[in-house]
Steps between C-alpha positions, in 0.01 A plus 500: 500500500723662237278345231200656672667843494553470125142379448369789707693750288359346183145547632577862591607551142171359373266680736696818576596652829323733741307230691469565872453215749434273207655161444810339643666174603324332796700245698312481832288195561185712518401849389258722314491633143319834483388705203684836465370764748299238690249543663438796265426434136793394286621749236456466125781351293632296791729209427627287788680167531548297817730195522424263789811287562478189712609141531144380553154528336323838528137572599347828376183637663302775324375702797379797295473517122330793328647585161346740253322360196306184422604154614464381140764740367843440651710658228567850636474473878580180692691299755689212345657196669764376258554167675130401500465446126531878459167531684360853456243666725315829448188688601386353831550140391776321696511171693506506877843331494750325279740222597805510275745212501781708353755646742548822301182695429464814288206734541446779243255791529416745222245783490386688192499873428133560581407613854239299682148637498438347842817621667547197727731266317764303698619154590663321790650153448664321791740213457654234716749227434383147573821412676409305809503812721211677662381834358741777602796263538781486245676186393875448463623148418315268740383759754234768546581841650276769659648846566350674804541841668389611843446830679516337841766633736763257624388232256762234572624212291301269729185695415578465128566127536170451688317685219664278238440178695129585520504464120704178499822686419820641658681830465701437184834324498729576205712240324637663182578834339203444267261448792645801677435718196149362458412601859688829485316617189164453673545624858314819586734678740869583487564266794317167549548185706680187387399183678828439679651534846865527608687229686724560803815539289354722233724795595804303382336259254253648255381150415380435853129560450189291442195545281170486688356238265781255582644494148882490457700820541658465154481867389562846648520848351634740762590840366867577449475819709489291821183679602376270769490507879651167595315447828157528341286227350280676245608412147367744238508548127581862422566754228860482377599392146407658168279419199463705179154618394343730234567859610137608448364252754386631837704425811600647833846652513805592710643853505844579645752780525824484300693284746208274591504590866144640500240262364128560449263222388185610318226233484295690239499355150689690226676438174878510509517854365217629721681351801821679397308827469352466847842418649647801323235731644641410843864550395567132446498234232408134474752320719838393374603169659861466403625256766395262775510772764237702311286187455527415869370852583204433274432165668498660842258767377262233381521321832371827651227532231385141494128596518496692171173412327495359237843601371747221426694626197692831501670690219872569552709733287632238257406512133625331186654746253333451162811572293772332702268230635670534836342550841570850633411687817278792408635708787841548338509287181754255646503133406366245746780263608313376807308184412186454708266352240256219573638184334401504131484880482531748336300358211522617141125551458407803287458826702589334835756773562445612861593322821308450823595332826264216588440234772772241451729415794468395865580661834432416864341775702375592846157629400183347363414508130173610339489230229551129447443223247323173571607186313348153462502212254283536193224251424505315171317727250 
C-alpha cells in the first residue's frame, strides 16, 4: 500500500489537484466508479484515476457511458483501462463489460477544456471481483463475508444466526488479528455481533467460549478495559483502538471537556479541523484519551450509542506534529504516551496525520446489537 501512496502522489503531480470525489484506491470486492458530479455532467478539465486492488480477476460493467465528442477521436476525452492493452473508450462507444485477468486494475478518466453542447455527459462503471463469493460478499482468505445491519428491536444473536444460516453461512467466527481487522473495517455500526457464546466458566476463564460455526476457539480479542458483563452471552465487536487517517477525510467525532468526564459523540461527518471547531463552539475539544480509564469511559459511551447510523469511525484529539513527527493531543499539546493503536498503526503514509477510534476489540454485553457479519466458505473462482 505504501507503493500505491507514492504512485497516487505521482499522478496528482501530473494531473494537478482540486478534484472532488474523483479517483481513489478501491479494495472492496464490488463497487461503482462514477464520473465527477454524477449524475450531473462532469466538469471540464477533469482528470481521475481509480486503482482497483484485488487478489482475483476483475469484471467491469459499463452501465452508463456518455462522453463528449466522437467515438473515433479518443485523444482529448476518454476512459482508459491500462491493464486491457491500454484500451481507450470515448464518445458513447464502450463494451457492455470487460473481464480482466489482472488483479490490479487502473481506470483513468480525462475530459477536455470544451463544455459539452448537449449537457448530459456522465458515466457509471460497476466492478466486481471474480473471487468465488456472491455479489455483495467480500472475500478474505478462503471465506466470504456479508455485513448486515438491522433496525429491528431486540434482534438477538439467534436471529442473526438464523439470517446467516438461511444463506448457508454463520455469524462470523474470528481466528486471527488479520481476520479481525478485515471484519472490523467493514462493519456498519459501532457495535456488532461476533458469532460466539460464553461457556459456564467464562467469568473466570476468558477462553471458555465457543464459536457458533463449531470452529476452534483459537483467537480472542477482548478489550483491555475489561468492559464486559461476565454473566451475559452476547459477544460484540466494538469501537476501541486507533488508526491514523488523512485529516481532510470526513468522519464522526468525539468531543469532551478538559478532564474527559463529559463526552459527546457526534455522528455527523466532518474533517478533523471542522470537528474541532464544532467541539470548541460547545466549550470542548476533540477528546484526549490519555489512559485506560478515559478509554473505558469511551467504550461505555459507545455501548450506549450502539445504534449510531452509519458511524463507525470517530475522530479523537490526536494529531501528528509535522515538525517533531510526534503524536500530540490537540487539547493541550502534550505527547501521547498511552498506546492504543490497532496493530500495525500508526502508518507512515503521507498526510495520514490524524487519529480516529475504530471497531477493533471485543466485549460481552447484556443488550442486543444492530449489526452482524455472516461468513461462509468461498467457492473456487
